N, C-alpha and C positions, 0 to 999 in steps of 0.2 A: 633339312635343307639349310644351307649356308644364308645367314643375311646377305640380303641384297643393297641395305641401306641402314645407317644408324638414324632412329628417330629418338632421341631423348626424351624423359619425361618433361624436363625443363631445361635450357639452355642459359644456365645461369651467367658464363661468359656475356653474353650478349647483351646482358642489362648495362654493363660497359661498354662494349664493343661496336654494339648497334649505334651509339652516338658518342663514339671515344673523342670528340675534337670539342665538339661544344664543352662536353663536362669536363674535359682538362681547362677549358677556357673558364669556366664557373670557378672552379678551384682556384685559379691563379686570382680571378676576381676578387672570390670572398678572403681566403688566404692574405693578399695584397691588402685591402682594408681593414684585417684584422676582426671580421665580423662574423666571431665565432659563435656570440652564445644570444639568442632572442635580438636578434637583428632586424632590420626592415625586411630580409628576405622571409623572416618566417612570418611576421605580420602579414607579408603580401602574399604567400602561399594559403596561409590561414582565410585570408578575405577570400581566395579565387575559389577554395571548397565550399565555402558557405554560399557564397553567389549559385557556385552550380549545384548546390543540392538544395538551396533553399533553406536556409538555417540561419539564425541570429547568431550565433556563436559557433565558431570552432576554435579548438585550444588543441595545439600543436605538442604530444608529448613523446617521450622516447621509445614507445611501443606501445600496442594493443592492448596487450595483457594490463600492464599499468593503468592505461585509461579506462579499462573495465572498471578497475577498482577504483581510480579517482570518481567515475559515475555513479558508482553505486553508494559511495560513501558521500560523495556531493547530493546525491539525492535523498540521502537522508536514513538511509538504510543502515542496521547496526545490529548489536547482539541480541540474539532472542527473535529476529526478524527470519522469514522463510521466502526463497525467490525461485519460482517455478521456472526449469529452463528443459531445453529440447537435449536428450543424452547424446543424438549424432552431432558432436561440435568437439574444438579443439579444449583439453583440459583447462585452459587460460579463461573459457567462460567460467566456469566452477570455480576458478583460483578468484578469480577478479569480486567475486559473490563472497567467497569465504574470508579472503582478505578483508573485507568491509565489516567483518563481524557477523554477516548474516548465514545463514543454511543453504547451500543449493539442493534443490529438490527436483530430481530429473525425471521426464515423463517421455512417452513415446514419439517416434518420427513418424510423419504423414508419408501418403505414397508420392510424394514430389522431393520426400528425402529433408521436408522444413521440419517446421513445430508441427505436431497434431492436435488442433486445437480443441478436439472433441476429447481430447486427455485431460484437459488442463483442468476442470472441477473436479475430477477424480482424486487431485493433489491438494486442492487447496483447505486449509486448516486456519484456525484462528490466527494463526501467526504470521500466515502468507501477505505480504507487503507488496510482492512485486510478479510480473511474467517478464522473461526475458527470451524472446525468441533470437535464434541465430539466424541471420539471413543469409544462408548457404549456399555455398558454389557459385554465387552470383545471383540469386533467386531471392524474392523477397518471400515470407511467408503470407499465409492469408489474415490479412490486418484487422479487414472486417472483423473474421469471426475470433480473434483474438480480444480485438476492443472491444466487442460484444459481452465477453467473459468479464475483462476486465472492469468495464462499467459496472456491470451486475454487481458485483462484487468489491468495488471501491478499492482496485488495484493500478497500482502504476504500471506503466509499459515501460522497459527499457530495451534497447535493442543491441545485441552483438552485430554489427551491420560490417563487422572486419573484412568480408569477403565481398561487399556489395556496393563498393560506391559506384554511383550511378543508376543503380538497380531502383526500379519502379513497381510500385502497385498502385494500381487507379490513379496514375499521372504523379505520385507523390515518390520523392527520393527515400530509400532505405534510410536510416537514420533520424527521421524526421518525423514518425509517428506516435513517439509518446515524451517522455520527459528528457530523453535523450540517447546519443547511440555514440558506437564507437568505430572507428575505420584503422584499418592498418596498411602500412606502405611498406611492409615486409617486402624483399627482393621480388619473388616470385608472385606479388601480388598484380593485379592488373592494372597499377600505376604503383611502378616499385621502385624504392631507394636503393642505395648502394649499401645497406644495413637495415638496421632495425629503426623502426618509425612508426607514430601514429597520433590520433588526434581523437578527442571527443568532440562531438557536434550537439548541439541544443537550441533551442527555441526558450531556454528556460531561464532568466536572468540567475537568480540566484544559484543553480547548477552550474552554470558558467564562471559566476565569481567563485565559488567554492574551487573547483578544478583548477582556474588559474592558482591560486593560493597554494592545492595540493602539488602542483608541478614544479613549485619552486620554494621550497624548505617550510609555506607557510607565511611568508612576507608577502605585505603589500605595498605599494609603491613607496612608502616611505623606508622601506625596508625592514620595518618592524613586524617582527616575528608575533604570529596571532594564534599559532597550532602548530602542532607535530603533523610532520608533512613529509612528502617524498623530494628528491631530485630526481626529476623526470621530465626534463625539457626535449621539444624538439631540436636536434642539431642542426644549428643554423646552414651548414654545409649542405645536410641532405633537403632541407626545406628549400634552397637554392635551385637543386638539382631535381627536386619534384616538381618546384615550379616551373622549369623550364619542360620537363616532360610532359607535364599536363596539358601543356599548348596543342599536343597530338593526341589527347585522351579521347576525344570522339571518335576518331579515325580507328584507335586501337579497339574500343568497344564494338566498332561497326566491323573489323576484321575479325573478332572473335566470334560474332554472331554469323557471320560468312562462313567460317568453318564450324561452327554448329551445326549449319544448315547443308554442308556438304556430309557430316557424319550421317545425319540424318536421311539424305538421298540415298546413301551408300548401304546404311545396316537397318533402316526402318524397316525391311521385310523379312527382318529376321528374327523368327517365335521363341531362338535362346536368348534373344536380348531386352532388356526394358531399357530404355533410352530417356534422358531428361526430355522433357516440355522442348518442342522445336519453337525457333522463332516465330513470333507472330501467330503461334498455335492460340494463344486466348489473349485477345486484346486487354485486358485486366493487367497482363502481366509484361515487364519489359525488364527480359533477362541479359547480364552482363558475359553470362559462361566464366567467371573467374575458374571453375573445373567445369571439366564434362565426365561426370559421374553415372556410369552405366550400371544396371544390374546384369549377371552373365551366370548362366548354366556351368557348371562343372568351372568356376571361378579360379581357382587356383592353377588350374591345365592350362586354363589360355592365358594366363598370366604369365607361364613356364612358357608358353608355344611362342607369345611375343616378344620374350625376354629374348629367346633362343633366334629369331629373327631380328633382332636389333631396337624392338619399340621396348620402351620405356614405360612403365606404369606404376601407381602406386594405389594402394588399400589405406584409403584414411585413418589418420590417426592409431596406426601400427594396427588394424583391425579389433580394436578394442574401443567400444562406446564408453563414456565416461560413466556410467553407473556399473559397468566390470571391471574399473579400478578398485578393487575391493580393499584394496590396504588405504584406501582414501576415505572409507568408513561408508560407502553406499551397500545397501543389502536390496536395492530393488531388483525385480524380474519384469521384463519390457520386452516380452516376445517376438512381436512383430519388429522393432529394432533388431533385437539379435540375431532374427532370419536373415533381416537386411544386410547385416556385416560376413553374412557368410557368401554374399554375391555382389557386393558391389566392389567397382574396379575404376579408378581414374585413368582415363584416356589422355594422352598429349593434350593440351591445350594453352597456346601461346600465339602471340604475334610473331615469333621468329618460324612459325611452321609454313612451309609452302603447300601449296593445294596439292602436288605430289606426295608431300610427307603424309598427310591425312588421307590419300587415297592408296597408298602403300599400306597405312594402318589398318585401314578395311579393307583390304585385299589380305590380309595375314589372319584378320578374323574369319573373311568367310570360309579362307582355306580351311580353318580349325573346325566350323561346324559345318561345312557343307560336303 
């Protein structure tokens, strides 16, 4: 049957075209001021995010991968240390740990696709220094359970909250549960720039001071270089664009939650699918639905069927959890996560979707199973 319409997984041109005139005005303003590197636009944006999530410090950097490295290094991790992370994540989570000098140690995923807190203690050794949950798909991990393990073993908590700007657990925002976290502003994120961008968030003054050094060649205010560091500053033009987009961020999250509810209402009765927790299903969680990741029987056939009907989907991380990237040196066997990766699929989820788009996606899925 031919496609009735096209529903791309993500409409990248909309990142620009949805607010074209305002963005062009920002480019003109920033360019006319010659305000290209670490200007007031960056400072104002950092303050906006800090106030929004309840963090004392936000340090804008070039991308969230650099932010993870700087967070690990800024928190004092180094050679010989181990950091436990959930293997259902982008390789950047492990990369940030690795380049700080520490060793990333992967563990299982939970039923909700977040870190499985019950698996943490099985991975703890005398070298373990930190736990790094990935707040995946716009949902927080069970931070009470993670903090319980961390406190009993004297471990730091660092967060890969790249996908979770504004996601909450028991009223507290992702990125603020431990010594620090990171956020990504990649174009397809809930708050997307026109290129790579990210930040470190922390309530720890020492971590913040370190990360400000690390993003700017190790220079302090006097321009004296005090350590070996990166050049990883948040581009001031991107900061200005993000600051403008942030004004409508609450509406964007509300819309994503409406779309998640629409998926739930249409697909909730299909036994062949496992859907993400629905909005308001558990009052402890406030999910922002960066992604809508389902589990599906006959996943590969369903993906092909959707593609044939004009619907774009993605299997995260190319269908491979980090611990299965054997050339990186991992040897672990994590059966629950490996089984999950045989079933999981991302459906379209963005504010460029109409209700009719989601209804069409759901109709095509039901057509496959019923």
